C-alpha positions as CSV (number, residue, x, y, z in Angstrom):
1,X,106.4,124.2,137.9
2,X,107.5,121.6,140.4
3,X,105.1,119.0,139.0
4,X,106.3,119.7,135.4
5,X,109.9,119.2,136.5
6,X,108.9,115.9,138.2
7,X,107.3,114.7,135.0
8,X,110.3,115.7,133.0
9,X,112.5,113.8,135.4
10,X,110.3,110.7,135.0
11,X,110.7,110.9,131.3
12,X,114.5,111.4,131.6
13,X,114.7,108.4,133.9
14,X,112.7,106.4,131.4
15,X,115.2,107.2,128.6
16,X,118.2,106.5,130.9
17,X,116.7,103.3,132.0
18,X,116.1,102.1,128.5
19,X,119.6,103.1,127.5
20,X,121.3,101.4,130.4
21,X,119.2,98.3,130.3
22,X,119.8,98.1,126.6
23,X,123.6,98.2,127.0
24,X,123.7,95.9,130.0
25,X,121.5,93.0,128.7
26,X,122.2,90.4,126.1
27,X,119.9,90.1,123.1
28,X,118.8,86.6,124.1
29,X,117.7,87.6,127.6
30,X,114.0,87.5,126.6
31,X,112.6,87.6,130.2
32,X,114.7,90.7,131.0
33,X,113.6,92.4,127.7
34,X,110.0,91.7,128.5
35,X,110.5,93.2,132.0
36,X,112.1,96.3,130.4
37,X,109.0,96.7,128.2
38,X,106.7,96.5,131.2
39,X,108.8,99.1,133.1
40,X,108.9,101.4,130.1
41,X,105.1,101.2,129.8
42,X,104.8,101.9,133.6
43,X,107.0,105.0,133.3
44,X,105.0,106.2,130.3
45,X,101.7,105.7,132.1
46,X,103.0,107.3,135.2
47,X,104.1,110.4,133.2
48,X,100.6,110.6,131.6
49,X,98.9,110.4,135.0
50,X,101.0,113.2,136.5
51,X,100.3,115.4,133.5
52,X,96.5,114.7,133.7
53,X,96.5,115.3,137.5
54,X,98.2,118.7,137.1
55,X,95.8,119.7,134.3
56,X,92.7,118.7,136.3
57,X,93.9,120.3,139.5
58,X,93.6,123.9,138.4
59,X,93.9,126.1,135.3
60,X,96.7,124.4,133.4
61,X,99.2,126.5,131.5
62,X,99.2,126.4,127.7
63,X,102.6,124.7,127.7
64,X,101.3,121.8,129.8
65,X,98.8,120.8,127.1
66,X,101.5,121.1,124.5
67,X,103.8,118.8,126.5
68,X,101.1,116.2,127.1
69,X,100.1,116.3,123.5
70,X,103.7,115.9,122.4
71,X,104.0,112.8,124.7
72,X,101.0,111.2,123.0
73,X,102.2,112.2,119.6
74,X,105.6,110.6,120.2
75,X,103.9,107.3,121.1
76,X,101.7,107.4,118.0
77,X,98.5,108.1,119.8
78,X,97.4,110.8,117.5
79,X,93.7,111.0,118.6
80,X,94.8,111.7,122.2
81,X,97.5,114.1,121.0
82,X,94.9,116.1,119.1
83,X,92.6,116.3,122.2
84,X,95.4,118.0,124.2
85,X,97.1,120.0,121.5
86,X,93.8,121.8,120.6
87,X,94.0,123.4,124.0
88,X,97.3,125.1,123.2
89,X,97.9,128.2,121.2
90,X,101.6,127.5,120.7
91,X,102.9,127.4,117.1
92,X,104.4,123.9,117.7
93,X,100.9,122.7,118.8
94,X,99.5,123.8,115.4
95,X,102.2,122.0,113.6
96,X,101.6,118.8,115.5
97,X,97.8,119.1,115.1
98,X,98.2,119.3,111.3
99,X,100.6,116.3,111.1
100,X,98.4,114.3,113.5
101,X,95.4,114.8,111.2
102,X,97.6,113.6,108.3
103,X,98.8,110.5,110.2
104,X,95.2,109.7,111.0
105,X,94.2,109.9,107.3
106,X,92.1,112.9,107.9
107,X,93.5,114.9,105.0
108,X,90.7,117.4,104.7
109,X,91.1,118.7,108.3
110,X,94.9,118.5,107.9
111,X,94.8,120.8,104.8
112,X,92.5,123.2,106.7
113,X,95.2,123.7,109.4
114,X,98.0,123.9,106.8
115,X,96.1,126.6,104.9
116,X,95.3,128.6,108.0
117,X,98.6,128.4,109.8
118,X,101.7,129.6,108.0
119,X,104.6,128.0,109.9
120,X,108.2,128.3,108.7
121,X,109.2,124.7,109.5
122,X,110.4,122.3,106.9
123,X,108.8,119.3,108.4
124,X,105.5,121.1,108.6
125,X,105.8,122.3,105.0
126,X,106.7,118.8,103.8
127,X,103.6,117.3,105.4
128,X,101.6,120.0,103.8
129,X,102.8,118.9,100.4
130,X,102.0,115.3,101.3
131,X,98.5,116.3,102.3
132,X,98.0,118.1,99.0
133,X,99.1,115.0,97.1
134,X,96.6,112.8,99.1
135,X,93.8,115.2,98.0
136,X,95.0,115.1,94.3
137,X,96.1,118.8,94.5
138,X,99.4,118.1,92.7
139,X,100.1,121.6,91.4
140,X,99.7,123.0,94.9
141,X,101.9,120.2,96.3
142,X,104.7,121.1,93.9
143,X,104.5,124.7,94.9
144,X,104.6,123.8,98.6
145,X,107.6,121.4,98.2
146,X,109.6,124.2,96.4
147,X,109.5,126.3,99.6
148,X,111.9,123.8,101.2
149,X,115.4,124.7,100.2
150,X,117.7,123.3,102.9
151,X,118.0,120.6,105.5
152,X,117.0,116.9,105.4
153,X,113.5,117.6,104.1
154,X,114.9,119.4,101.0
155,X,116.0,116.1,99.4
156,X,112.7,114.4,100.3
157,X,110.7,117.3,98.8
158,X,112.8,117.1,95.6
159,X,112.0,113.4,95.3
160,X,108.3,114.1,95.7
161,X,108.5,116.8,93.0
162,X,110.3,114.5,90.6
163,X,107.8,111.8,91.3
164,X,104.9,114.1,90.6
165,X,106.3,115.7,87.5
166,X,108.6,112.9,86.2
167,X,109.0,114.7,82.9
168,X,112.3,116.5,83.4
169,X,114.2,114.4,80.8
170,X,112.1,113.8,77.7
171,X,113.6,110.8,76.0
172,X,112.7,108.7,73.0
173,X,111.4,105.1,73.4
174,X,114.3,103.9,71.2
175,X,116.7,104.9,73.9
176,X,114.8,103.2,76.6
177,X,113.4,100.0,75.2
178,X,114.5,98.5,71.8
179,X,111.8,95.8,72.2
180,X,108.9,98.3,72.6
181,X,110.4,100.5,69.8
182,X,110.4,97.5,67.4
183,X,106.9,96.5,68.4
184,X,105.7,100.0,67.6
185,X,107.7,100.2,64.4
186,X,106.3,96.9,63.1
187,X,102.8,97.4,64.3
188,X,99.9,97.2,61.9
189,X,97.2,99.9,61.7
190,X,93.5,100.5,60.9
191,X,93.9,99.2,57.3
192,X,94.7,95.7,58.7
193,X,92.2,96.0,61.6
194,X,89.3,98.3,60.5
195,X,87.1,97.2,63.5
196,X,89.7,98.0,66.1
197,X,89.9,101.0,68.5
198,X,93.4,100.0,69.6
199,X,96.0,97.3,69.2
200,X,97.4,95.5,72.2
201,X,101.0,95.3,71.0
202,X,102.1,93.4,74.1
203,X,100.2,91.6,76.9
204,X,103.0,89.9,78.9
205,X,101.8,88.4,82.1
206,X,103.5,86.2,84.7
207,X,102.6,84.7,88.0
208,X,104.8,83.0,90.6
209,X,103.4,81.0,93.4
210,X,106.2,80.7,96.0
211,X,107.0,77.9,98.4
212,X,105.7,80.1,101.2
213,X,102.2,80.2,99.5
214,X,102.5,83.8,98.5
215,X,102.0,85.1,95.0
216,X,103.7,87.6,92.8
217,X,101.9,88.7,89.6
218,X,103.5,90.9,86.9
219,X,101.8,92.6,84.0
220,X,103.5,94.4,81.1
221,X,101.1,96.0,78.6
222,X,101.7,98.2,75.5
223,X,98.6,99.4,73.6
224,X,98.6,101.5,70.4
225,X,95.7,103.9,70.1
226,X,94.0,103.9,66.7
227,X,91.0,106.2,67.1
228,X,88.6,107.9,69.5
229,X,87.3,104.6,70.7
230,X,90.8,103.5,71.6
231,X,91.4,106.8,73.5
232,X,88.1,106.3,75.4
233,X,88.9,102.7,76.4
234,X,92.6,102.9,77.2
235,X,93.5,106.4,78.4
236,X,92.8,105.2,82.0
237,X,93.8,101.8,83.4
238,X,92.1,100.4,86.5
239,X,93.7,97.6,88.6
240,X,91.5,96.1,91.3
241,X,93.0,94.6,94.3
242,X,92.3,93.5,97.9
243,X,94.4,95.6,100.3
244,X,94.0,93.0,103.0
245,X,96.3,90.6,101.2
246,X,97.6,92.5,98.2
247,X,99.7,95.5,97.3
248,X,100.3,97.1,93.9
249,X,103.7,98.3,92.9
250,X,104.0,100.3,89.7
251,X,107.4,99.9,88.0
252,X,106.6,102.5,85.4
253,X,103.8,103.9,83.2
254,X,104.2,106.2,80.2
255,X,102.7,107.5,77.1
256,X,104.8,107.1,74.0
257,X,103.8,109.9,71.6
258,X,103.6,109.2,67.8
259,X,107.1,110.7,67.4
260,X,108.5,108.3,70.0
261,X,109.0,110.8,72.7
262,X,108.1,109.5,76.2
263,X,105.8,111.3,78.7
264,X,106.2,109.6,82.0
265,X,103.2,109.0,84.3
266,X,103.8,110.8,87.6
267,X,102.0,110.5,90.9
268,X,99.5,113.3,89.8
269,X,98.2,110.8,87.3
270,X,97.7,108.0,89.8
271,X,94.9,107.4,92.3
272,X,94.5,104.6,94.8
273,X,90.9,104.7,96.0
274,X,88.4,102.5,97.8
275,X,86.1,100.9,95.3
276,X,83.2,101.1,97.7
277,X,83.9,104.4,99.5
278,X,80.5,104.6,101.3
279,X,80.7,101.1,102.8
280,X,83.5,100.7,105.4
281,X,83.0,96.9,105.6
282,X,84.4,96.6,102.1
283,X,87.1,99.3,102.2
284,X,89.7,96.7,101.5
285,X,88.4,96.4,97.9
286,X,90.5,99.1,96.2
287,X,91.2,100.4,92.7
288,X,94.6,101.5,91.5
289,X,94.0,104.0,88.7
290,X,96.6,105.1,86.1
291,X,95.5,108.1,84.0
292,X,97.8,108.4,81.0
293,X,98.6,111.9,79.8
294,X,98.9,113.2,76.2
295,X,97.0,110.2,74.7
296,X,96.3,110.9,71.0
297,X,95.8,108.8,67.9
298,X,98.9,106.9,67.1
299,X,100.2,107.1,70.7
300,X,101.1,104.0,72.7
301,X,100.4,103.6,76.4
302,X,102.7,101.3,78.3
303,X,102.9,100.2,81.9
304,X,104.5,97.5,84.0
305,X,103.1,96.6,87.4
306,X,103.5,94.0,90.1
307,X,100.9,92.8,92.5
308,X,102.1,91.1,95.6
309,X,99.7,88.7,97.4
310,X,100.7,87.6,100.9
311,X,98.1,84.8,101.1
312,X,96.6,82.5,98.6
313,X,92.8,81.9,98.3
314,X,92.8,79.3,101.1
315,X,96.4,79.9,102.2
316,X,97.7,77.3,99.8
317,X,95.8,77.1,96.5
318,X,96.0,79.0,93.3
319,X,93.1,79.7,90.9
320,X,93.0,81.6,87.7
321,X,90.9,82.1,84.5
322,X,92.9,83.3,81.6
323,X,91.0,84.3,78.5
324,X,92.7,84.7,75.1
325,X,90.7,87.4,73.3
326,X,89.7,90.9,74.1
327,X,87.6,93.7,72.6
328,X,90.6,94.7,70.5
329,X,93.2,92.6,68.6
330,X,96.2,91.3,70.6
331,X,99.4,91.2,68.5
332,X,101.7,89.6,71.1
333,X,100.6,87.8,74.3
334,X,102.5,85.7,76.7
335,X,101.5,84.0,80.0
336,X,104.0,82.4,82.3
337,X,103.2,80.5,85.5
338,X,105.7,79.2,88.1
339,X,104.5,77.0,90.9
340,X,106.4,74.7,93.2
341,X,107.1,71.5,91.3
342,X,105.4,69.3,93.9
343,X,102.0,71.1,93.4
344,X,99.7,69.6,90.9
345,X,98.1,72.0,88.4
346,X,94.8,71.2,86.9
347,X,94.1,72.8,83.5
348,X,90.8,73.0,81.7
349,X,90.4,74.5,78.2
350,X,87.1,76.1,77.3
351,X,85.5,77.3,74.1
352,X,88.0,75.7,71.8
353,X,85.7,76.0,68.8
354,X,86.1,79.7,68.9
355,X,89.9,79.4,68.7
356,X,89.9,80.7,65.1
357,X,93.5,81.9,65.3
358,X,94.8,78.4,65.8
359,X,96.6,79.4,69.0
360,X,98.2,76.5,70.9
361,X,96.3,76.3,74.2
362,X,98.6,73.6,75.6
363,X,101.6,75.0,77.6
364,X,105.3,74.3,77.3
365,X,106.2,72.8,80.6
366,X,109.7,72.9,82.1
367,X,111.3,72.6,85.5
368,X,113.9,74.8,87.1
369,X,115.2,75.4,90.7
370,X,112.3,73.5,92.3
371,X,109.6,75.1,90.2
372,X,107.5,73.8,87.4
373,X,107.1,76.5,84.7
374,X,104.1,76.7,82.3
375,X,104.5,78.9,79.3
376,X,102.0,80.1,76.7
377,X,102.7,82.3,73.8
378,X,100.2,83.7,71.4
379,X,100.3,85.8,68.2
380,X,97.7,87.8,66.3
381,X,94.7,87.0,68.5
382,X,91.6,88.5,66.7
383,X,89.2,90.8,68.6
384,X,85.7,89.9,69.6
385,X,83.4,91.9,67.4
386,X,80.0,92.1,69.3
387,X,76.7,90.9,67.8
388,X,73.3,91.7,69.1
389,X,71.8,89.1,71.5
390,X,75.1,87.3,71.7
391,X,76.2,85.0,74.6
392,X,78.4,86.4,77.4
393,X,82.1,86.5,76.7
394,X,82.8,83.5,79.0
395,X,80.9,81.3,76.5
396,X,82.6,82.4,73.3
397,X,86.1,83.4,74.3
398,X,88.8,80.6,74.4
399,X,90.0,80.3,77.9
400,X,92.3,78.4,80.3
401,X,91.1,77.6,83.7
402,X,93.9,76.8,86.2
403,X,93.6,75.5,89.7
404,X,95.5,73.6,92.3
405,X,92.4,72.5,94.3
406,X,92.4,68.7,94.3
407,X,88.7,68.1,95.2
408,X,85.4,69.8,95.9
409,X,85.6,68.3,99.3
410,X,88.8,70.2,100.0
411,X,87.1,73.4,98.8
412,X,84.0,72.7,100.9
413,X,86.0,72.2,104.1
414,X,87.9,75.4,103.6
415,X,85.0,77.7,102.9
416,X,82.6,76.1,105.4
417,X,85.3,76.7,108.1
418,X,85.1,80.4,107.1
419,X,81.3,80.5,107.1
420,X,79.8,78.2,109.7
421,X,80.7,80.3,112.8
422,X,79.2,83.4,111.1
423,X,75.7,81.7,111.1
424,X,75.0,82.8,114.6
425,X,72.1,85.1,115.8
426,X,72.3,87.7,118.5
427,X,69.3,88.9,120.5
428,X,68.4,91.6,117.9
429,X,68.2,89.0,115.1
430,X,66.2,86.7,117.3
431,X,63.7,89.4,118.1
432,X,63.3,90.4,114.4
433,X,62.7,86.8,113.3
434,X,60.1,86.3,116.0
435,X,58.4,89.5,114.8
436,X,58.5,88.4,111.1
437,X,57.1,84.9,111.6
438,X,54.4,85.9,114.2
439,X,51.1,84.5,113.0
440,X,52.7,82.6,110.1
441,X,51.5,79.1,110.2
442,X,53.3,77.3,107.4
443,X,57.0,77.0,106.6
444,X,56.5,78.7,103.3
445,X,54.9,81.7,104.9
446,X,57.8,82.0,107.4
447,X,60.4,81.7,104.5
448,X,58.6,84.4,102.5
449,X,58.5,86.8,105.4
450,X,62.2,86.4,106.3
451,X,63.3,86.4,102.6
452,X,61.3,89.5,101.8
453,X,62.9,91.3,104.8
454,X,66.4,90.4,103.8
455,X,65.8,91.3,100.2
456,X,64.0,94.5,100.7
457,X,65.2,96.0,104.0
458,X,68.9,95.1,103.9
459,X,70.7,97.1,101.3
460,X,72.8,95.2,98.8
461,X,76.4,96.4,98.1
462,X,77.3,95.1,94.7
463,X,80.6,93.7,95.6
464,X,81.4,90.7,93.4
465,X,82.3,87.7,95.5
466,X,86.0,87.5,96.2
467,X,86.7,91.2,95.6
468,X,86.5,92.1,99.3
469,X,87.7,88.6,100.4
470,X,86.1,85.2,100.6
471,X,85.2,85.2,104.3
472,X,81.8,86.5,105.2
473,X,81.0,88.7,108.1
474,X,79.0,87.6,111.0
475,X,75.2,87.7,110.5
476,X,74.9,90.3,113.3
477,X,77.2,92.7,111.4
478,X,75.1,92.7,108.3
479,X,71.9,92.9,110.3
480,X,73.2,95.9,112.4
481,X,74.5,97.8,109.4
482,X,71.5,97.0,107.2
483,X,73.7,96.5,104.3
484,X,75.9,93.7,102.9
485,X,77.5,92.1,99.9
486,X,76.2,88.9,98.5
487,X,78.0,86.6,100.9
488,X,77.0,88.6,103.9
489,X,73.3,88.8,102.9
490,X,73.4,85.0,102.2
491,X,74.8,84.3,105.7
492,X,72.2,86.6,107.3
493,X,69.3,85.0,105.4
494,X,70.5,81.5,106.3
495,X,70.9,82.5,110.0
496,X,67.4,84.0,110.2
497,X,65.8,81.0,108.5
498,X,67.5,78.6,110.8
499,X,66.0,80.5,113.8
500,X,62.6,79.8,112.3
501,X,63.4,76.0,112.2
502,X,63.8,76.1,108.4
503,X,66.6,74.0,106.8
504,X,68.7,76.5,104.9
505,X,72.2,76.8,103.5
506,X,74.5,79.3,101.8
507,X,75.3,78.7,98.2
508,X,78.2,79.7,96.0
509,X,77.4,80.4,92.3
510,X,79.1,81.7,89.2
511,X,76.5,83.8,87.5
512,X,76.0,83.8,83.7
513,X,78.7,86.4,83.2
514,X,81.3,84.1,84.8
515,X,82.5,80.5,84.2
516,X,80.0,77.9,85.2
517,X,81.0,75.3,87.7
518,X,82.6,72.2,86.2
519,X,82.2,69.1,88.4
520,X,85.5,67.7,87.1
521,X,87.4,70.9,87.8
522,X,87.3,71.9,91.5
523,X,88.1,75.6,91.8
524,X,87.1,78.8,93.5
525,X,85.8,80.6,90.4
526,X,82.6,82.0,91.9
527,X,81.5,85.6,91.7
528,X,78.3,85.4,93.7
529,X,76.6,83.9,96.8
530,X,73.0,83.1,97.4
531,X,71.0,80.8,99.7
532,X,68.6,77.9,99.5
533,X,66.0,76.1,101.6
534,X,64.9,72.5,101.7
535,X,61.2,72.4,101.6
536,X,58.9,69.5,100.9
537,X,61.7,67.4,99.4
538,X,62.6,70.3,97.1
539,X,65.5,72.7,97.0
540,X,64.4,76.3,96.5
541,X,67.0,78.9,95.7
542,X,66.8,82.5,96.9
543,X,68.9,85.5,95.9
544,X,68.5,88.1,98.6
545,X,70.6,90.6,96.7
546,X,67.8,90.8,94.1
547,X,65.5,93.2,96.0
548,X,62.7,93.0,93.6
549,X,62.8,89.2,93.0
550,X,60.0,87.2,94.7
551,X,60.5,84.0,96.7
552,X,60.5,81.1,94.3
553,X,62.0,83.2,91.5
554,X,65.6,84.0,90.5
555,X,67.3,86.6,88.3
556,X,68.2,85.4,84.8
557,X,71.9,85.4,85.7
558,X,71.3,82.9,88.5
559,X,69.2,80.4,86.4
560,X,70.5,77.2,84.9
561,X,73.8,77.4,86.8
562,X,75.7,74.7,88.6
563,X,76.2,75.7,92.3
564,X,77.7,74.2,95.4
565,X,75.5,74.1,98.5
566,X,77.2,74.2,101.9
567,X,75.5,72.0,104.5
568,X,76.7,71.1,108.0
569,X,77.2,67.5,106.9
570,X,78.8,68.1,103.5
571,X,78.2,69.8,100.2
572,X,75.9,69.2,97.2
573,X,76.5,70.3,93.6
574,X,73.3,70.9,91.8
575,X,71.9,73.0,88.9
576,X,69.5,75.9,89.6
577,X,66.3,75.8,87.6
578,X,65.7,77.4,84.2
579,X,62.1,78.7,84.5
580,X,59.6,78.0,81.8
581,X,58.3,80.7,79.4
582,X,55.0,80.7,81.4
583,X,56.9,81.7,84.5
584,X,58.2,84.9,83.0
585,X,55.0,86.5,81.8
586,X,54.4,90.0,80.3
587,X,50.7,90.4,79.9
588,X,49.3,93.6,78.4
589,X,45.6,94.3,78.1
590,X,44.4,97.4,76.2
591,X,40.7,98.4,76.2
592,X,39.7,101.2,73.7
593,X,36.4,102.9,73.2
594,X,36.0,104.8,69.9
595,X,33.6,107.7,70.2
596,X,31.3,109.0,67.5
597,X,33.8,111.8,66.7
598,X,36.5,109.0,66.4
599,X,38.3,110.3,69.6
600,X,39.1,107.5,72.0
601,X,39.2,106.8,75.7
602,X,41.4,103.9,76.8
603,X,42.7,101.9,79.7
604,X,45.8,99.7,79.7
605,X,46.9,97.1,82.3
606,X,50.3,95.6,82.4
607,X,50.7,92.5,84.6
608,X,54.3,91.2,85.0
609,X,55.5,88.0,86.5
610,X,59.0,86.4,86.9
611,X,61.8,88.4,85.2
612,X,59.3,91.0,84.0
613,X,58.0,91.5,87.5
614,X,61.6,92.0,88.8
615,X,62.4,94.7,86.2
616,X,59.0,96.4,86.2
617,X,59.0,96.6,90.0
618,X,62.5,98.0,90.0
619,X,61.6,100.6,87.5
620,X,58.5,101.7,89.5
621,X,60.4,101.7,92.8
622,X,63.4,103.7,91.8
623,X,61.9,106.1,89.2
624,X,60.6,109.4,90.2
625,X,56.8,109.6,89.8
626,X,57.1,112.6,87.5
627,X,59.4,110.5,85.2
628,X,57.0,107.5,85.3
629,X,54.2,109.8,84.2
630,X,56.4,111.3,81.5
631,X,57.2,107.8,80.2
632,X,53.6,106.8,80.1
633,X,52.7,110.0,78.2
634,X,55.3,109.1,75.6
635,X,54.0,105.5,75.2
636,X,50.4,106.5,74.6
637,X,51.4,108.6,71.7
638,X,51.9,105.4,69.7
639,X,48.2,104.6,70.2
640,X,46.8,108.1,69.5
641,X,48.7,111.2,68.4
642,X,48.1,113.9,70.9
643,X,46.9,111.6,73.7
644,X,46.4,112.9,77.2
645,X,47.2,110.7,80.3
646,X,44.3,110.7,82.8
647,X,46.2,108.9,85.6
648,X,47.9,105.7,86.6
649,X,47.8,103.2,89.5
650,X,50.3,100.7,90.8
651,X,49.3,97.6,92.7
652,X,51.5,95.3,94.9
653,X,54.6,97.4,94.5
654,X,55.9,96.7,98.0
655,X,54.5,93.2,98.2
656,X,56.9,90.6,96.8
657,X,54.3,87.9,97.3
658,X,52.1,89.3,94.5
659,X,53.0,90.4,90.9
660,X,53.1,94.1,90.3
661,X,50.3,95.5,88.2
662,X,50.5,98.9,86.4
663,X,47.2,100.4,85.1
664,X,46.8,103.7,83.3
665,X,44.1,105.5,81.5
666,X,44.2,108.1,78.7
667,X,42.2,109.7,76.0
668,X,43.2,110.7,72.4
669,X,41.8,112.6,69.4
670,X,42.2,109.7,66.9
671,X,42.9,106.0,66.5
672,X,42.1,105.0,62.9
673,X,43.9,105.9,59.8
674,X,41.5,107.5,57.3
675,X,41.2,106.3,53.7
676,X,38.0,108.0,52.5
677,X,35.1,106.2,54.2
678,X,37.5,103.4,55.2
679,X,39.1,103.3,58.6
680,X,42.3,101.2,58.9
681,X,43.5,100.0,62.3
682,X,47.1,100.0,63.4
683,X,49.0,96.7,62.8
684,X,48.1,94.7,65.9
685,X,50.3,91.6,65.5
686,X,54.0,92.2,65.4
687,X,57.3,90.4,65.4
688,X,60.6,92.4,65.6
689,X,62.6,91.1,62.6
690,X,65.7,93.1,63.7
691,X,66.5,89.9,65.6
692,X,67.3,88.2,62.2
693,X,68.8,91.2,60.4
694,X,72.2,89.6,59.9
695,X,72.7,87.2,56.9
696,X,74.8,85.0,59.1
697,X,76.1,85.0,62.6
698,X,79.4,84.1,64.3
699,X,77.7,83.6,67.6
700,X,74.5,82.1,68.8
701,X,71.4,84.2,69.6
702,X,71.1,84.2,73.3
703,X,67.7,85.2,74.7
704,X,68.9,85.0,78.3
705,X,65.7,83.5,79.6
706,X,62.4,81.9,78.5
707,X,59.3,84.0,78.5
708,X,55.7,84.4,77.4
709,X,54.3,87.7,76.0
710,X,50.6,88.0,75.9
711,X,48.8,91.0,74.2
712,X,45.1,91.5,74.4
713,X,43.1,94.3,72.7
714,X,39.4,95.1,72.9
715,X,38.1,97.9,70.7
716,X,34.5,99.1,71.1
717,X,33.3,101.2,68.1
718,X,30.1,103.0,67.2
719,X,27.2,101.2,65.5
720,X,27.7,102.9,62.1
721,X,31.1,101.1,61.6
722,X,31.2,97.8,59.8
723,X,34.2,95.5,59.4
724,X,35.3,95.2,55.7
725,X,38.4,93.0,56.3
726,X,39.6,91.0,59.3
727,X,42.8,88.9,59.0
728,X,42.9,85.2,59.6
729,X,44.4,84.0,62.8
730,X,47.9,82.5,62.8
731,X,49.0,79.5,64.8
732,X,52.6,78.4,64.4
733,X,54.7,76.1,66.4
734,X,58.4,75.4,66.1
735,X,61.3,74.1,68.2
736,X,62.2,77.7,69.1
737,X,58.9,79.4,69.8
738,X,55.1,79.1,69.4
739,X,52.8,81.9,68.2
740,X,49.0,82.2,68.5
741,X,47.3,85.2,66.9
742,X,43.6,85.5,66.7
743,X,41.0,88.2,65.6
744,X,37.3,88.1,66.4
745,X,34.2,90.3,66.5
746,X,31.1,90.3,68.7
747,X,28.5,93.0,68.3
748,X,30.3,96.4,68.0
749,X,33.5,95.1,69.6
750,X,36.8,93.8,68.1
751,X,39.0,91.3,70.0
752,X,42.6,90.6,69.3
753,X,45.0,88.2,71.0
754,X,48.7,87.5,70.5
755,X,50.6,85.0,72.6
756,X,54.3,84.3,71.9
757,X,56.1,81.7,74.0
758,X,59.8,81.2,73.8
759,X,60.9,77.6,74.1
760,X,64.7,77.8,73.8
761,X,67.1,80.3,75.3
762,X,69.6,79.9,72.4
763,X,69.5,79.7,68.6
764,X,72.7,78.1,67.5
765,X,74.8,79.3,64.6
766,X,73.9,76.2,62.6
767,X,70.2,76.7,63.2
768,X,70.2,80.4,62.5
769,X,69.5,80.3,58.7
770,X,66.4,78.1,59.3
771,X,65.3,80.3,62.2
772,X,65.8,83.4,60.1
773,X,63.5,82.0,57.3
774,X,60.9,80.9,59.8
775,X,60.9,84.1,61.7
776,X,60.7,86.4,58.6
777,X,57.9,84.3,57.1
778,X,56.0,84.5,60.4
779,X,56.5,88.2,60.5
780,X,55.0,88.6,57.0
781,X,52.1,86.4,57.9
782,X,51.0,88.6,60.8
783,X,51.7,91.9,59.0
784,X,48.0,92.6,58.4
785,X,45.4,95.1,59.5
786,X,41.7,95.3,60.2
787,X,39.8,97.6,57.8
788,X,36.4,99.1,58.8
789,X,34.0,101.3,56.9
790,X,32.1,104.2,58.3
791,X,28.5,104.4,57.2
792,X,26.7,107.7,57.0
């Protein structure tokens, strides 16, 4: 035991040394303080070495492992503590093992120890309760805490129980908040708002940007539930935040029952989880979830929360998009912004023509205590009632865009400083690029090979740009992990292309679901990142997150969007292309042979290009073969009742350089509709008039992209059939679309063709009546059938 006593003496000397030196020295004696720290570390390391030496010299006693584990534990080195404590059978070792697991965030293993080892120690029991809470075992946590009846941990346990249950004193909202009581009392109901699922009685939001360039946001919401839709939409609230820079502080949350009695939200109703649990790179993107108890029709959910942000978007600038309307009516809304008065705030108002409530979109501006204060107040904001094929909300919802960025050059310099040093290749990336471009002779071949690899072989984690921060990871991180979000994949693609001597750049873009870039309004309102290459005096955009999108193509959400390109010598703002209808082709060819007994054998081919190629390829890649086969069996029933699928083939599924082609064959017992000796064919030409079902529209029709749909049919029939009636062809052209329908016959074969090309992505509200008349008339024109007669 001599070595153990020596170690203990070292630790005692360390404590005495720290005590004496602490009393003897003045606080401003920095050099002496630093020397004390070095000596304390030396004593600590010396103690560790002596323990390890004794343990390694012979069979160490159980107590020695416990002591060394306790030393590590006291210094917060829980991993090392666990390694030693697991060698001890002492009860205290079990206690420290369980708590070490908890402190490391390994709650599953901690709970396993707590469940196996019954130790009558209040600290141990308290941590057992905390562990249960972390695993959402709230009932079990309460039962555990109730075992602590005395000592300092008793009061802590009581606080945890109160926080979990938070329902000891049921009170009425009138006693708590006269304001909320009045809002509920005066609130309208379903009679006034028959389309609503809930009423937002209060949406009170405020943001303060401090002189230290931090930000405090506060939200106070009260929502009255009207029906099942409202319960579904509001019984749970999710607040997304970036834990790197933000923390969420819930002041309170409660359900106010129809009789006014309050049910408080306790910790059992709150979860704080990683949004992308399976991807550690983005673990800072988190979701704070509040689940409201006892939500019924007529109840009101209310919560007040603060979000503290310790760093602005570029350490100094503020950016926000505030939209007025929501999916349900808003009875009272207020937005308050406080920024240092020397900061210039740029305000841009969007979609004013949809401000049908007459809300004043201009703020009341005042100054107080070195701040400029902007106030907006709104009453009775109507809900957005969806229409089919309507534009995205950002195009039809009145909104305020707020930004303190002064220029796009300022934004460029900031983001490029985050990105440029990430565009660096390690040996593994260099080796892969060399492999990919081997035997590729043209720049386009090299680009295709590298792009296809990044799109298909590096998984995309669908983290919206900014959710997990604005700074990309180094290219080698994304390459090594074989996954990345949009900014990381864009950086990797740019890096690999540059290695192949291709001029490439990362690009920031707001997709169609977000606010488009405005050149007169510099701001960081982007939700996506892509890349581009400069080839033959052209800029070609690439979205490596779209794994089924070929080079030279873009997803619809990326098309016709203003973007900012980040080059080494500056930036460029340009618009991505809107591809023509011919680019997005859906071509279907059906060949049918009618047998003497009127059964059929048939083959269908579907060739897809552009957007249709993206979606068809995705479906075929990620659908089980059995389900693909089941879907095809369902589709052929519309050709012949009781059809049997013979088989199907897929071409070019893994080759992004070629359009995917799906071919399948089938047979069926019938095709014609019998009318005595006459045989009537199915209607071949068709236009879906559900598009113009409404008498009038509030919002434009939005087709999302331009396309061409081609349908070809060849029917071979026996010689004893003659055609009695064949419709005339239809050729129509309009500002919105063109249609070409033709019928022909040669020998014992019928030929049909329908080609529809869309010319415009939008039909405005003003155009809609004319478009409706045109489309319905056209649908009637093509509503005809071929009639044959069967001769004996």
